[in-house]
Phi, psi and omega in degrees: 000135182290149172273353178253068193295121169066019186249007177294139180244138182229127177243137176264115177270108184265125178222103174051236179260015177140157182286332180289133186296340179260005183303325182295344182272351178292149181303327183286344192277144169261109185292357180244007184291341185293347176240023181251114183297328180296326177299313181290325177296322176297316179297319180298320178295320178298312182298320179290326175301328178275005178065023181296149182297319190198166168234159192219138176241125174282163179193160174195147183277055183200151175280111182282147167070157165297136184300337180283343192284310184201168178308127187245155182090141181223145174290146180298124194292323180292328175292313180299320183293335175295325177289327178285328177299328184289340184246009178227165181234333191236326189290140178289155186232104187249127179244144174274136174210141187272138173276348181276329187236035172220174173243145185303318186298310182296317184288319177299323178294317181298316181287325174297319178297315179298323179294319177293315182299322185268358183072034175093038183237017185272144172221150181242117171274109188274120178233156178255354174064092182264066186216119180297322181296325176296317179303319182288346174276355185228048172065022180242144178267343182217161179285128175304147183299150183307309182297321179295321179297319180287328176296316178296319181299317180298315179294323179301312181293319178303316180292319179300318178298319177298321180292317178295332178269007184282353170245134168289156181299329181249030178292327179273121185256318183061037184276095183293320183298318181276347183071030181239113181282316184214168183253106182296340179290346181256023172251134187235085179301135182298324183046049189264134173227117182225194182290319186254336189222149169230118183227113186270306194268164177293158176296148180264028173225135178302163181306135183298152178307324179276001189084292171231137170306152177302134180256126182238146179220149187229007179274141181240012172289175178300315177297320181296318180294320179293322177298314180299318181296330180278323193237328195285139168272330178220147183234119173269129185217169182231129177215147180259343182227154176301317182298316179296320179294321178296319179297314179298314182302310181295320181296314183291323177296321177296317180297319179300316179298321181294338177267012177079020181254154172284117183303332181292344179270005175248106185268124184255122185234096174294153175280142174222133178255100183270113175263106192258143173213159177298329173233163177298322180298321179295319179295317179296324179295318177296317178301316180294320180297317177297318178298321180296331184275355178291138175259105184303329182296338175271321185286329185298312179299325180291320176297318179298321179295318179298319183277349183061049174229168175283142176304332180295340180278351182255119180252125190306318186257024172235163176288170178301152176304148179296318182265116175229155177301140176292157178303323182297339182270000185252134182262348182232142174051048184302308187293322180292322178299316180295319178301315183294316179297316180297321177299312181296318180291315185297320184257006178051050182278142168287167178300319179298315179295322179295317177301320178296319180292328181275346186298330184269331186213010175054036178111349176283157184293121181251131180230123176254127180174190179280167176305320179295319179295319178295315179298319179299319179296314178301315181295319181300313180292319182295318185273358181239033171066037179242347186196150168263354181169195184219150173264101187280125186237080183300132181291332181228135179235140008271351190299323181293325178288317177301317181297319180294313182295319186276338187237330180268314181304315179300327178294316179296324177293317180297331179274005177075020184262338190225150183301153171251356174199158177284136182266333185233195184248335189249169176296321176298324175300317181301322182268004179067034183248143181287157173284124182292138175288155175291122186288349174283341184234349186283149173287151178303140178284146177292150180291146177280148172269178183296338180266010176085005181265000000 
């Protein structure tokens, strides 16, 4: 029995017809479901049936992949999540949005609107977008430097917080007898002037039900970890080994404390790709079938782009080249590139084998096995200081999510690790996090001691 009773957190990361790049080729798959709102509504209902804390949609302002490789194009996530809010009641709804290619006022308004529409279930996965093609879609000839993107992101979030706090919770009165709808004295225009942004007026949406939507971050570079420690309520991360996950977990909790935050309020959720079968052999057979369906001619250029080498330098049946660019020389996806290189070196994988390993989760931890084996892995990481929960990445959808909800979740519940019903109404309630006070009216918070109290 766990000593961390009932506090495990689970997020469903929904991606098209599955995270595995070849999932669309399986007989069960609908290769066009990735733009079908009914498909996502079905997935949301499954995730809520499993009492999961939240679901999450990735996004980027660029057309990903060669069109031949896998279903391409994605619905705008904040728009899609409004449709999912209509068919769910409890599960959190997290959308990815870039701080590099948006403005604070518009984005803060979209997330405030989603929070109102969903009754307090909105979350924002904050990304800086490490993609040259995205830059070229927004009047830029080159990708902004890594440090500059994070500097802009920090200012972006600071301004967004000011905008969400630009209405007091009781600014709207609705006093029919007096003929006074609201109190203008309880509106706090940011009047903000900074390096990247100038924002004068208050948001044109009342303060969100959660105060601030849940803030999520997924970068694991040095800049990314420091950013997460300052702002994130939840951190999505990628690790291949328990030891690496433990190191990241301890480091980020220390950083949070150094920023004056209670480390327990920063929830760390590594990604896991569970390939499930009634037996281990059945799970391994599905894993092999998915691997067989990968087209190396599509996967090779993407790996080369991640590593910042020419595709001609990668030979399918040889290991990675000895000489590769250092992480310091790379401006995009630094931490993911290092994870992939370390995986290939540690296990002496050929390029073909590496492509197969990345096919299901792009560097996230992949586990093939029975429901008990998957649950055991989750418990091991959770109880050994590597995770507060997991970002569940089914390789095939909807079947992989159904299998996890119907067969793994009950095991975690039986072990006293996971809820059997929702306790609150908001996404912050699901994660056990307090509603933030409006900083325009709140008293200063007491300083934290070394033990986080």
